[in-house]
N, C-alpha and C positions, 0 to 999 in steps of 0.2 A: 471392226472399234464402234464401238458405241458410242453413237452423239447424246450427247445430256442435252435437254432441253437449257436456253438461257435463262437470265434473272430477268429476263423482260419476257419471255415467254411464259416462264411458272408465274407469274404476276399475271400475264392476261390468263390463263389457261386458271389458274384464283379467281377472278374477277367473275369468269364462266360460272364456273362451279357454283359461286356464289348464288348469282342470278338464275342461272337453273334451278336452285333449291327455291329461290323465291317465286317465280315465276309458275314453274310445275309443280312446286309442291305446296301442303298446305300443313306440314309437320313443328313448322318453324312459327316463330312472333310476325318476322316478316311476311313472310308466306301468308300466311292467313289476313295480315293486313293487306297484301296485294290483293287476295280476292274477297276482300270484303272489298274495297274500292272500286275493283274492276264488276264487281256486281251491282254496287250502287247506278253504276256508269251505262251497267246491258237495260237496268232497272227505268231508269230514268230515257233512256234512248227507245224504250217500248212505249213507253207512256208519252214520246212529241211520235212514234208510228202512228198510234192508238189515238192521237188530238187532229194528227192531218187526216185522218179516214173521214172526222166529221164536217161535212161540207162548210157549214159556218165558222165554224172556227178555220178552215183551211182558206176561205178567203178572208178573214179578221187580221190573220197570221201569218200568212203567207211566207212574209221573206224572215221573219224569228223563223218558222219550222223549217226554212230554208237551211238559215247559217246551222242551228242546232243541230240536222242531219250530216253540214258538215263536219262539224266538230267531234260528234261522234265519231264520223266515220275517220278521220284524223287521228284518233284515240285507237282504235280499233286496227286502223293499219299498222299503227305504232308497236301496238302489241302482237300483231302478227310476225312482223318482221322480226321483234325482239324476240320472239320464241324462237325463231329459224335459227337469230344466230345463237343462241345458249343453249337450243337443245341437244339431247349427245346421240341423237340417232333424227337426223333433221329429214331424211326422204321417209323415215314412220310416221314422224308428224305430220307430215304434210298429206299422206295419203289414210291416215285415221279417221277417225269419227269428229273428232275435235276440230282437227286441220280443215277438214273440208267444209265443216258449219261455220269454224273463223275466216277461209275464202269467200264463201260465196254469200254468207250474210255481208261480207263489204265492199265487196266487187260493183253490186249495182249503181250505187252511187255513182261512182267513174262513168259509168255504162251509161248513165241521160246527160254526161258531156257529150258525148259522141251523135246516142240517138234521144234527143231533146224532143223533138214532134212526132216518133214513130210510134206506129201500134202496141211495139215491142216493151214500153215503157211501163203500161201497166202492168205486162207481165215484169219487168224488174221489179216496181215496186212491190205484188207478191212476193218474191222471192229474197224480197229485204225484211220479211215477216220471219225468216228462217232465223232469223237473231234472237227470235222470243228462246229458242233452242240452249240459248247458252245460261239460261237461268237453271237451267239442270247443273252448272259448275254449284250449284246452291248447295249440293247434297252434299261435297266433298269435305266441308267442314261440320256438320252435322252428325253428331253423335246418335242421336235419333232416329237418321236416315238409316246407319248400318245397322243397329238392332232391327228395324224392320225388313232391311233388303236382307240379310242374313236369314230372319225367321220364314222371308218368301221364297228365299234359296231351298229351304231346308224342307220347305213346304211344298216347291213346285212338281214333283212326283203326283203325290196326292190332287193336287188341283186341278194338274192333265187329265189324271185319272176320270175325275170331274168329269171336266169340259168334254170327254170323250163320252159320255156318257149321255149329255147336254143335246150331245152335236147329234148323237144318236137321237133319243126323244124328236127335236126338232125335225130333222130327216124322216120319221116316223109318220110323225102326228100329221108335219104338209104332206106325206104322201096318202094319207089316209082323208085328209079333206080334200082332196082333190080328188079322189075320188068319189067322195059322198055328197061334197057339196056342188049345185050347179054353177057354170061359169056368171050367171046372172050376177050371183053374188059377189063376184072376184078373182074367184080361184081358177082360174083361167090357165093356168099352166104350173108347175109340181113348183120350181125355183119359188114362183110367187107365193104359193102356199105357205113353202118355208118361211119365207119373209113373213106371211102372219104369223105362223107359230112362235118366230122367236121374238114379234113384238108382244105376243100375248105369253109368253114364259117369262120373259123380264118384264110383266105386268107394267108396261108402255100403253100400249092401246090406243092408234091413232085412232080405230075408228074406221080407216078407209075403206077395208076387207070386214067385214061382220059374216056369219054362217047364219044361213035362214032355217035350215033343216033341224028337227028336236032333235036329233043324233050328232048333228054337227054343235049343237050348244051345248050339249051336253059335254061333250071331249074339251070345246073350249075354256066352259067350266071346271075339268079335270086341271086341264091345263094351267088354269091360272092359278088355282092352289100349289100347282109344285111349282108354279113358278116364286112361292116366297120361301119353298128350301133350295130353289136357286142362288137365293139371294143370302139367305143362312150360312149354307155348306160352306162355300169358301172364308166367308169371314171368321165361321168356327175354327177352322182348319188353321188359319194364319194366327189365330187370337193363341192357341195351344202353343206354339210356336213363340209366342213372343211370351208367353206365362215361365217360360222355360227358361227365359231371360232376366225374369225380376229377381232382384236383389244384389244383381251384377254392379260393376263398378264402372262408370266410363270417364274417363280423362277428356276434358274439354280442353286441352290443350293441343292436344294431339288426335283425339277421337278413336283411342286406342280402349278397347274392352276387355277390362280385368275379371278373369273367371275367379280370381282367387281372392274373397271377399275379405280377406285379414289384411291386405295390405292397404296400406296409406298412403304408402307414393305412387305414382305409375310406373312397369317396368320398363316403357319405351323413352320417354322424356325425362321422369322424374319430378313431375307435377304432382300439386296435392290431389288424390281424388275426392268426388263425393260420390254417393251414394246417386 
């Protein structure tokens, strides 16, 4: 005989489902508020980390920065355990990208209690910087980010082929320069020559390696001119894909992109649509 959940169990399930929607999803007003609140906490925690890296600020406001770090750590700890409690698939969340980031960016502060004077402390402070990856959650409620991501995905194959061609060019040019240029000019190996080709093709030009022969300088000039195409081609590919989405409607409540330009309301959440 099937056992039906009691009234208390049904209430617990409804509360868990409600908080799951708020914490894990951004399609509701409460979920968006939670995400915005969490982003503000993340941004202030990152600013605290940046300020703590300045020696003068660290010396003058050591206690204030330490207490601020404790506060942010407590908030992120509560957030992590809340996600564990309301997650529909706890194990999947724990081993997901966001789950690992949430855990690894929180535990360093607790490790400082056990290793206060250890050389490991510097490594622990570095791990805390992984909290910056939390700011990527900003893209969850940006309709523009969805449009950009969709355009990049559609043009992914073309960009992959293009960068494959670029890779062949830098390998060939690097190998040629290794053969043409003397070791005294800095072209001591093929990998180092390929490094020079990448720096030249991207028009960065550090100047640590420079050709000295006439043929090498000619190839270098040709590679520099080709570098402008390297910058322009991926931009053009993505721009074409973005232009194909112009005129579509974006719901700023649930981020749904509506392809039917005659619609006045979102088919997903019912909110009013804007161009």
